[in-house]
N, C-alpha and C positions, 0 to 999 in steps of 0.2 A: 198391439196397443194403439188406441185411437188418439191421434194428435191433430192439433190445428197448427199450421205453418205460419210463423211469424215473419219469416223472410223467404225469398225465393231460394230453393235448393235445386240447381240444375240437375236435370235427369230424374227428379223425384217429384217435386210439386212447387207450386207458385204459393206466395203468401196469401193467407186467407183460406186456403183449401183444408179440408178435413179429410185425413187419410188413415187407413189402418197400415201401420208399419210393424216390423218385427220388434220385439221387446228390446233386444240387445242394441239394435240400431237407434232406437229412441233413447235409451238410457245412456249409452256410451258416446253418441255423437250429437243427435239433435238437441236433447234437453241441456247438456253441459254447455253447449255453444249458443244457447238461447235462439236457435233457429226455429224451434217449435215448442209448443206447451201441450200439456195433457188436455184433452177435449172435454173440460168440465163445462157445467152450465154457464158459469161466469165468462169463460173464454169464448164459448159459442156466441154469447150476446155481444162480445167485442169483434165478431167476425166481419161485420160490415165495415167497421172503421179500419180494421187491419187491411182488408181488401182495397179500400179507397186509397190509403196511404201507399200501399204496394203499387197500385195502378199509377199514382202520381210519381213515385219514384222511378218506375219503369219508363214512363213517358219522358221524364227528365233525362235519364241515362240514354234512352234511345236518341233524343234530339242531340245530346252532347256527342254521341259516337257517330251520328250522321255527319256532323260537322267535321269531325276527325276523318271519317271515311272520304268525304269530299276533298279534304286536303291531301289525303294519301293516294287518291285515285290517280292511276297512271304514273305513280312514282317509279323512278329508275334506281334500282339497287344493284351496285356492283359488288361481287364477292370474289376475292382472289383465292385461288386454290393451286396446289402443287400439281403439276402435270408430268407424265412420263414421255418418253420419246415418240409414242404412238399418238399422243394428243389426249389420251384418256387421263382422268383424274386419279391421284393417289388417294384412295378413300372416296368419299362422296360429300356432297353439300346436302345437309339435312335441314329440317324445319328449325332446329335450334340455331344453325348458322344464319339462316335468313332472319329470324326473330332478332338475333344480336345485331345484325347489320341495320335493320329497321330501327332498333332502339337507339343506336348511335346516331342515325340521321334525324329521327324525329324527337328524340329526348323522352319518349313515352316508354312505359314499361309493358312490353308486349310479351305474353306468355307463348312459348313455342307450340303449345297445343292448339293455338288459334290460327297457326299458319297451315293452310290446307293445300298440301302437295300430295299427289297420289303416291309417289315413290321418291326416294332420294335421287339427286341429280348426280349423274356419273360422267358427264361430258361437258365440254365447253359450249357456250351458247346462250341465247336468250330464252327465258321461260316465263310464261304468265303464271302468277301465283295469287290465290285468293286469301285474304286475311279476314277472319271472322272476329269482329270487334264486340258485337253484342247481339244476341238472338238472331234477328233478321238483317242486321247491319253488316254488310261485307264490303270490303275495299279490294280492288284489284291492282296489283303492282307488277312491274316487270323486273325480273331478276336475271342479271347478266353474270354468267360465270366466266371469269377471265383468268388467265394464267398469272402466277405471282410475278410482279414486276411489269404487268401490263403486256401489250402486244410485242414489245421489244424482247420479251423473254423467249418467245417462240422463234423469232429471228436469230437471237443469240444462240439458242440451243442448236439450230440448224448449222450456223456457222462453226460453232464448237465441234460438232461431229465431223464436219468436213475437214477442219484443220487437224483433228486427231487422225483421220485417215491419211491425210497428206504427210503428216509428220512421221508416221509409222514406216520406218525403212525395212526392207526385207532383211532378215537375219540369216536365213539359210539359202543355200543354192537353189532349192526347189521354189522358193518365193521370189527369187531375183529374175529379172527379165532375161530372156534367152540370149541377147547379145552379150550381157555381162558375163554369163556362164561360159559362152563360147570363147570369149576373149581370155578367160582364166584357164581354159583347157588348152588352147592353142599356144605353142611357144612363140614368144615374140621374136623379132628379127635379131635383137641383141643376144638373146639366149641361143639361138641357132648358130650364130657366128662363133660363139665361144666354144662349141662342141667341135 
């Protein structure tokens, strides 16, 4: 089916373009949502006005998103995550976690699909992340993955492990130091006098 797009549909076409699309896609998605109209003679005559308004809308949105990108550029975002004794994360930090943290800091509604990270983050550290705000408008932010409770949590975990090792007293003679075992086996002076 030949349709003229009334609005931009990412990945398919921009407003004002005439394209041949599958019948089901047009009938079930594009036409009910008024994203496109059948390419009739009347609609084709409106094509220039549709293209002009779409161009103006794109320009306005690009300018707005450029301002947002400039405000976000270089932003530092801290994400707390649970870590194990080896320093690796339990699970990972995904684009969804990063989008939620940015939403909290900026008050904007950022979709997690716009966070461009190659793979999930599995270790503590600082990572550069790109945020696609609109078409060619990209902001770069720094994401710091820190342990829950901050840097104190790493120190506390190390201290807790050390105190657990110190508190654990040997229970069997094999685990006891040699001096203690020797003193248990040798009769004391008082025992030898009694015999």
